[in-house]
N, C-alpha and C positions, 0 to 999 in steps of 0.2 A: 293366351287370350287372344292370338291373332287368327284371322281367318285366311286360309290359303285362296289364292286366285282360282277362278274357274278356268279349266282348260277348255278352249275352243278347238277348232279345227283350221288348218291352213289349206285344205284341199279345195274348197270352193270359194276362195276369195275372188272378189270382183274388182276391176278397174274402177278407181273412184271412190271405193268404200272408205268411210272415215276410220281413222285409227288414232291412237293416243300413245305416245312414247314417254316412259317414265325412266328417270336416271338421276345421275348425280354429275352433270357435265362441268368440267374445270373445277370440281369440288365445291360447287354452288349449293348442292344439297336438295333433295326433294323437288326436282324440276319436272314438269309436266309440259309436254308440247303436243300439238294436234297437227293432222295433215290427212292425207288420203292415200290409198294404195296406187302408186303411180305404175306398176307392173307387179302382177302376182307371182311371176316365175322368171326372174331376170337372171341371166349368167353374169359372173363377174370374172373378168380377165385379169390375171396378174401377169408379171413378166414370164413365168415358167408354166402357168397352167390356166385352165378356166374352171371355175366353180359354178355348178348349175344351180338354178331353182332357188334363189334368193327372193325375198319379198322386198321390192323397191318401194320407198315411201318418201314423201317430202316433209314428213314430221322431222323436226330438228333432231339430229343424232350427231352428238359431238363426244370429244374424248371425255369418258366418264360415264356415258350412256350405255357403252357396251356392256352386254349382259343384263340390262334392264329389260323389262317386259315391253312388247308392243301389244297392245290391246285393241279389240274391236269396240264398236259402239255400244256393246253390251257389257263390256268390262271383262271380257273373257281373253285369255292369253292365246294370241295367234302366232307370235313370233319372239325371238330373242334379238334385241339390237345389237348389231355386229360391227358395222363399218360404214364409212362415208366414202364418196368419190372426192378425193383430195383436191382435185383442180376444178371443183364445180361447188355450186351452192344448191342446198335442198334436194341432194341426191344421197339417201341413206338406205342401208340394207339390214334385214333382219333374217336370221335363220327361221325358217318355217317351223311352227311348233310340232307338227307331226314328225318331222325328222328329229328334232331335238328329243322327243319322247322315245323314238325308236333308238337313239344313241343311249340314252339313260338306261333304258331296259336292257340293252346289250351289255353295258358296263356293269350293271347289277348281277346279270344272269351269267356272264362269261368272263368278266374282268376286262373286257376290251370290245371295241367295236366289230361287229360281224360284217364283213365287206364281201359282196358277192364276187365270186371268181369267174372271169369269162374265158380264161385260158389265152389271153392275148397280151401282148405288150403294146400300149398305144402311146401316141405322141401327138400333142396338139400342133396342128398347122394352121397357118394364117393363108386365108384365100381372099383375094381382091377380086370384086366384081364392080366395075365402073368405079363409083365413088365410095361404095361401102366395103368394109373388111368383115369377114367372119372367121372365127377359130373354131375348128372342128377336130375331133379325135380321128387319127388315121392309124390303121393297123400296121405296126412295125413287124411284128412276128406273131405267128400262131402256135401255141403249144401242142405237141403231138397227142397229149393225154386230155386236153381240155375240151369243154363243152363248145367252144367257138368252132372247132374243126368240124363237128357234126352238122352245124347249119351253114357251111360254106364260107366262113370268113377267110379272106386270103390277105397277105401282105399287100399292103398299098390301098386296101379299101378305106374309103372314108365313111365314118358312121353319120348318117344323116338323121336317123330316128332309131328309137328303141321302142318296141312294140308298135303303138300307133303315136307315139309322143316324139315331135320333132326336137332334135337338139339343135341349139343355137349357142352362138358365142360371139362376143364382140370385144 
Protein backbone atom coordinates (compact mmCIF):
# COMPACT_ATOMS: atom_id res chain seq x y z
CA UNK A 1 0.00 0.00 0.00
CA UNK A 2 2.99 2.35 -0.18
CA UNK A 3 3.61 4.71 -3.07
CA UNK A 4 7.14 4.94 -4.44
CA UNK A 5 8.78 8.33 -4.67
CA UNK A 6 8.79 9.98 -8.09
CA UNK A 7 12.26 10.01 -9.62
CA UNK A 8 13.42 13.45 -10.71
CA UNK A 9 16.62 14.41 -12.49
CA UNK A 10 19.87 15.75 -11.13
CA UNK A 11 21.06 16.98 -14.53
CA UNK A 12 19.58 20.47 -14.44
CA UNK A 13 19.75 21.41 -10.74
CA UNK A 14 20.13 25.10 -9.99
CA UNK A 15 22.07 26.95 -7.33
CA UNK A 16 19.65 28.04 -4.60
CA UNK A 17 16.95 25.53 -5.55
CA UNK A 18 15.01 24.42 -2.43
CA UNK A 19 15.52 20.82 -1.23
CA UNK A 20 14.23 18.49 1.48
CA UNK A 21 16.40 15.87 3.21
CA UNK A 22 14.67 12.95 4.94
CA UNK A 23 16.37 10.51 7.28
CA UNK A 24 16.87 9.03 10.70
CA UNK A 25 19.69 11.15 12.19
CA UNK A 26 21.08 9.82 15.44
CA UNK A 27 18.18 7.34 15.57
CA UNK A 28 15.62 10.13 16.12
CA UNK A 29 13.40 8.76 13.36
CA UNK A 30 11.35 10.36 10.59
CA UNK A 31 13.30 13.61 10.42
CA UNK A 32 12.74 16.16 7.66
CA UNK A 33 15.04 19.13 7.09
CA UNK A 34 15.02 21.77 4.39
CA UNK A 35 17.65 23.84 2.65
CA UNK A 36 18.90 24.82 -0.74
CA UNK A 37 21.34 23.49 -3.28
CA UNK A 38 24.59 25.21 -2.40
CA UNK A 39 26.38 23.75 -5.44
CA UNK A 40 24.91 21.32 -8.00
CA UNK A 41 28.21 19.58 -8.89
CA UNK A 42 30.78 19.75 -6.08
CA UNK A 43 33.94 17.63 -5.90
CA UNK A 44 34.72 16.03 -2.53
CA UNK A 45 38.40 15.53 -1.67
CA UNK A 46 39.48 12.76 0.69
CA UNK A 47 43.02 11.92 1.78
CA UNK A 48 43.62 9.73 -1.26
CA UNK A 49 41.28 10.88 -4.06
CA UNK A 50 38.67 13.33 -5.31
CA UNK A 51 35.09 12.25 -5.96
CA UNK A 52 33.40 14.40 -8.61
CA UNK A 53 29.91 15.78 -9.01
CA UNK A 54 28.14 15.58 -5.64
CA UNK A 55 25.15 17.76 -4.85
CA UNK A 56 26.10 20.14 -2.04
CA UNK A 57 23.27 21.27 0.24
CA UNK A 58 22.81 23.13 3.49
CA UNK A 59 19.83 20.90 4.41
CA UNK A 60 20.90 19.19 7.62
CA UNK A 61 22.52 15.82 6.92
CA UNK A 62 23.75 13.99 10.01
CA UNK A 63 24.75 10.41 10.84
CA UNK A 64 21.62 8.38 10.10
CA UNK A 65 20.48 10.53 7.17
CA UNK A 66 22.91 8.78 4.83
CA UNK A 67 20.96 6.77 2.31
CA UNK A 68 17.86 8.91 2.77
CA UNK A 69 16.34 10.86 -0.08
CA UNK A 70 17.15 14.40 -1.12
CA UNK A 71 13.97 15.75 -2.72
CA UNK A 72 13.22 18.82 -4.82
CA UNK A 73 10.29 21.18 -4.11
CA UNK A 74 7.99 18.88 -6.14
CA UNK A 75 8.81 15.89 -3.89
CA UNK A 76 10.88 14.18 -6.61
CA UNK A 77 14.04 12.25 -5.72
CA UNK A 78 17.10 14.18 -6.94
CA UNK A 79 19.81 12.67 -4.72
CA UNK A 80 20.82 10.18 -2.05
CA UNK A 81 22.09 11.81 1.15
CA UNK A 82 25.66 10.69 1.63
CA UNK A 83 28.06 12.67 3.79
CA UNK A 84 28.93 15.92 5.52
CA UNK A 85 32.00 18.07 5.81
CA UNK A 86 33.10 17.09 9.31
CA UNK A 87 34.91 20.33 10.17
CA UNK A 88 32.01 22.60 9.17
CA UNK A 89 28.30 23.12 9.75
CA UNK A 90 25.65 23.09 7.05
CA UNK A 91 27.74 21.44 4.34
CA UNK A 92 26.17 18.16 3.26
CA UNK A 93 26.49 16.09 0.12
CA UNK A 94 24.23 13.80 -1.89
CA UNK A 95 24.85 11.40 -4.76
CA UNK A 96 22.98 12.74 -7.82
CA UNK A 97 19.98 10.54 -8.64
CA UNK A 98 21.03 10.19 -12.30
CA UNK A 99 24.29 8.52 -11.16
CA UNK A 100 22.46 6.36 -8.59
CA UNK A 101 20.05 5.11 -11.28
CA UNK A 102 22.96 4.25 -13.60
CA UNK A 103 24.69 2.32 -10.80
CA UNK A 104 21.46 0.45 -9.98
CA UNK A 105 20.90 -0.47 -13.64
CA UNK A 106 24.52 -1.66 -14.02
CA UNK A 107 24.26 -3.86 -10.92
CA UNK A 108 20.96 -5.39 -12.08
CA UNK A 109 22.19 -5.97 -15.65
CA UNK A 110 25.84 -6.92 -15.09
CA UNK A 111 26.15 -7.72 -11.38
CA UNK A 112 28.62 -4.84 -11.02
CA UNK A 113 29.11 -1.21 -11.95
CA UNK A 114 30.40 -0.69 -15.47
CA UNK A 115 33.27 1.79 -15.29
CA UNK A 116 34.60 3.35 -18.49
CA UNK A 117 38.16 2.38 -19.32
CA UNK A 118 40.41 5.18 -20.50
CA UNK A 119 43.59 3.14 -20.74
CA UNK A 120 45.52 5.35 -18.33
CA UNK A 121 46.67 5.22 -14.73
CA UNK A 122 45.77 8.45 -12.97
CA UNK A 123 46.98 10.06 -9.78
CA UNK A 124 45.37 13.03 -8.06
CA UNK A 125 47.88 15.87 -7.62
CA UNK A 126 47.48 18.93 -5.43
CA UNK A 127 48.18 22.25 -7.14
CA UNK A 128 48.52 25.56 -5.33
CA UNK A 129 47.79 28.83 -7.05
CA UNK A 130 48.03 31.75 -4.68
CA UNK A 131 45.75 31.01 -1.75
CA UNK A 132 43.67 28.32 -3.41
CA UNK A 133 44.39 24.64 -3.85
CA UNK A 134 43.06 22.38 -6.58
CA UNK A 135 43.32 18.61 -6.86
CA UNK A 136 43.35 17.35 -10.44
CA UNK A 137 44.01 13.98 -12.08
CA UNK A 138 47.42 13.58 -13.69
CA UNK A 139 48.34 10.82 -16.13
CA UNK A 140 50.91 8.47 -14.55
CA UNK A 141 51.08 6.09 -17.50
CA UNK A 142 49.28 5.34 -20.76
CA UNK A 143 48.32 1.80 -21.73
CA UNK A 144 49.65 0.86 -25.18
CA UNK A 145 46.32 -0.77 -26.15
CA UNK A 146 43.99 1.79 -24.58
CA UNK A 147 41.79 4.47 -26.09
CA UNK A 148 43.79 7.28 -24.43
CA UNK A 149 46.79 6.60 -26.67
CA UNK A 150 44.71 7.36 -29.77
CA UNK A 151 43.77 10.83 -28.52
CA UNK A 152 47.30 11.81 -27.61
CA UNK A 153 47.30 11.60 -23.80
CA UNK A 154 50.84 11.36 -22.44
CA UNK A 155 52.45 10.66 -19.08
CA UNK A 156 52.44 13.84 -17.00
CA UNK A 157 49.37 15.41 -18.63
CA UNK A 158 46.91 17.10 -16.25
CA UNK A 159 43.25 16.48 -17.03
CA UNK A 160 41.50 19.84 -16.87
CA UNK A 161 38.26 18.90 -18.65
CA UNK A 162 36.49 15.95 -20.21
CA UNK A 163 34.48 16.74 -23.31
CA UNK A 164 33.41 20.31 -22.52
CA UNK A 165 33.10 19.76 -18.77
CA UNK A 166 35.72 21.31 -16.49
CA UNK A 167 37.14 19.03 -13.79
CA UNK A 168 37.53 20.65 -10.44
CA UNK A 169 38.84 19.54 -7.11
CA UNK A 170 39.49 21.03 -3.73
